[in-house]
Every structure is written in C-alpha cells, then in structure tokens.
C-alpha positions as CSV (number, residue, x, y, z in Angstrom):
1,M,0.3,0.3,-0.1
2,T,2.7,3.2,-1.3
3,A,-0.6,5.5,-2.9
4,P,-0.5,8.5,-1.2
5,A,-3.7,9.6,0.2
6,F,-5.1,12.2,2.4
7,F,-7.0,12.8,5.5
8,R,-8.3,15.7,7.6
9,K,-7.1,15.8,11.5
10,E,-11.6,16.8,13.1
11,L,-11.4,16.4,17.3
12,G,-7.5,14.0,17.8
13,V,-8.3,12.1,14.8
14,L,-7.0,11.5,10.9
15,R,-10.6,10.9,9.0
16,P,-9.9,9.6,5.5
17,E,-10.7,12.4,2.5
18,G,-11.4,11.2,-0.1
19,D,-11.6,7.4,-2.1
20,T,-8.5,6.0,-1.6
21,A,-7.6,7.0,1.8
22,T,-10.8,5.0,2.4
23,A,-9.9,2.4,0.3
24,I,-6.0,2.5,1.9
25,L,-8.2,2.9,6.1
26,G,-10.4,-0.9,4.5
27,K,-7.5,-2.7,4.0
28,I,-5.7,-2.5,7.1
29,K,-6.9,-4.8,9.8
30,L,-8.2,-3.6,13.6
31,G,-4.9,-4.0,15.6
32,D,-2.5,-3.9,12.4
33,V,0.9,-1.4,13.3
34,V,1.2,0.6,9.9
35,K,3.4,3.5,8.7
36,V,2.3,6.7,8.1
37,E,4.8,9.7,6.8
38,I,3.2,13.4,7.5
39,K,3.1,15.6,4.7
40,R,1.5,18.7,4.8
41,P,0.7,19.2,1.1
42,R,1.7,21.9,-0.9
43,N,-0.7,25.2,-0.6
44,L,-0.9,26.4,-4.2
45,A,-2.3,29.5,-2.5
46,H,0.8,29.9,-1.3
47,H,3.0,29.4,-3.7
48,R,1.1,31.8,-5.7
49,K,1.3,35.0,-2.8
50,F,5.3,33.7,-3.1
51,W,6.1,34.7,-6.7
52,A,3.3,37.2,-6.4
53,L,6.5,38.6,-3.9
54,M,8.9,37.2,-5.8
55,N,7.2,40.2,-8.3
56,L,7.3,42.6,-6.7
57,V,10.5,42.4,-5.6
58,F,12.2,42.0,-8.7
59,E,10.3,45.5,-10.2
60,N,11.6,47.4,-7.8
61,Q,15.1,46.7,-7.6
62,E,17.4,47.2,-10.5
63,H,20.4,44.5,-9.8
64,Y,18.8,41.4,-11.3
65,E,18.4,40.4,-14.9
66,S,15.1,38.5,-14.6
67,V,13.2,36.6,-11.6
68,E,14.8,33.5,-12.1
69,N,17.6,34.7,-12.0
70,M,16.1,36.6,-8.7
71,V,14.4,34.0,-6.7
72,A,17.9,32.0,-7.6
73,A,19.8,34.6,-5.5
74,M,16.9,34.6,-2.9
75,K,17.2,30.9,-2.6
76,T,21.2,30.9,-2.4
77,A,20.4,33.9,0.5
78,V,18.1,32.5,2.8
79,G,20.5,29.3,2.7
80,H,18.2,26.9,0.3
81,C,21.2,25.1,-1.6
82,D,23.7,22.9,-1.7
83,L,27.0,23.3,-1.7
84,M,30.1,22.1,-3.2
85,P,33.4,22.5,-4.1
86,S,34.6,24.8,-8.0
87,K,36.7,22.9,-9.3
88,D,40.1,24.5,-8.2
89,G,38.7,23.6,-5.2
90,N,39.5,26.9,-3.5
91,T,36.0,27.9,-3.3
92,M,32.5,26.9,-2.8
93,I,29.5,27.2,-5.2
94,A,26.0,27.6,-4.0
95,I,24.1,25.5,-5.9
96,P,19.5,26.3,-5.8
97,K,17.3,23.9,-4.3
98,S,14.2,23.6,-7.0
99,I,10.6,24.6,-4.7
100,A,9.2,22.4,-6.8
101,F,5.6,20.5,-4.8
102,H,7.6,17.4,-5.0
103,K,10.1,19.0,-3.1
104,M,8.8,20.6,-0.6
105,G,5.4,20.2,2.0
106,Q,4.6,23.3,2.5
107,T,6.5,23.8,6.7
108,A,9.2,23.4,4.6
109,F,7.7,25.6,2.2
110,E,6.8,28.2,5.3
111,T,9.4,28.9,6.4
112,F,11.0,29.2,3.1
113,Y,8.8,31.8,2.8
114,E,9.1,33.7,5.8
115,S,12.9,33.5,5.1
116,C,12.7,34.9,2.3
117,L,10.5,37.3,3.5
118,N,13.0,38.5,6.3
119,V,16.1,38.6,3.8
120,I,13.8,41.2,1.0
121,A,13.6,43.4,4.4
122,K,17.0,43.4,5.4
123,H,19.2,43.4,1.6
124,F,16.6,43.4,-1.1
125,I,14.4,46.8,0.3
126,P,16.3,47.8,2.8
127,G,13.3,50.0,4.8
128,V,10.6,48.1,4.5
129,D,8.7,45.6,7.3
130,K,7.6,41.8,6.9
131,D,3.6,42.8,7.9
132,S,4.7,45.9,4.7
133,L,5.3,43.2,2.4
134,R,3.1,40.8,3.4
135,N,0.2,44.1,2.7
136,E,0.5,44.6,0.1
137,I,1.0,40.9,-1.2
138,E,-2.7,40.3,0.2
139,E,-3.9,43.5,-1.4
140,F,-2.3,43.1,-4.8
141,L,-3.5,39.3,-4.9
142,R,-6.7,41.0,-4.0
C-alpha cells in the first residue's frame, strides 16, 4: 500500500479524505500496525503568494535581469542551496535547490517563505518591514 492518501484532522483523529484514503483504511485490519509518513501537501495559494512577492521585489530592484535569476539568488541567500567545491577546490559554489511541490512540503515552504521575507526586508528592499510586505502581497492578490 504505497498510494498517497489524504486525511483531515478532526477532534484529535485523522479521517479519510476521498476514495483512496477510504480504500486504504479498508484494507487495514483492526489492530494492525502501519507506518505512516505525514506530509502537508503544498498550498497552491501560498505558492502563488510567493511568486507575487518575487515579482513585487523584482519590479522594485535594478540588480537582477530576470525574476528567475533573482529567485536563484534568494534561494542562496536564505540557505536553500547545496554547496559544492569549485573545479579548483578553492571556493564553494552555491547551487539553489528546487521549491517544486514534489521537492518541498508545505511546512518547509512556510519556513522558506518567512526566510525570504526576512532577506527581502534586510537586503533587497531595506527600510520595508515584513508586515508591510505581507500586506502589499495580500492587496495585490485580491
């Protein structure tokens, strides 16, 4: 039984959400011990909010030529990267990691998003605070 299934937390228990989860539960006998991996699926609205934030920052800066390059720099700035030695071995090169839905769950994405807000407020748009950024994005998405 390796199919992904969704459950909803209600009153301290997990209840099946949809036919797949119900079918999987139906195959488990009373008293069976099963291994469960809990992952919160990514929130598409939060993902859109991230890209709205990146576009807002991109429009208010002059250093990066594309939003994609700026996002790569942002990933590196918040530490969402792998470090590998350069060919000569004297320096380390940061390789940005993916934020694709299958690579990063919602909990990790929330942490990543908050780190981005911190970096933006401190380095990309100095003088703006995180709450102002949040409010601007919320207004933009309405």
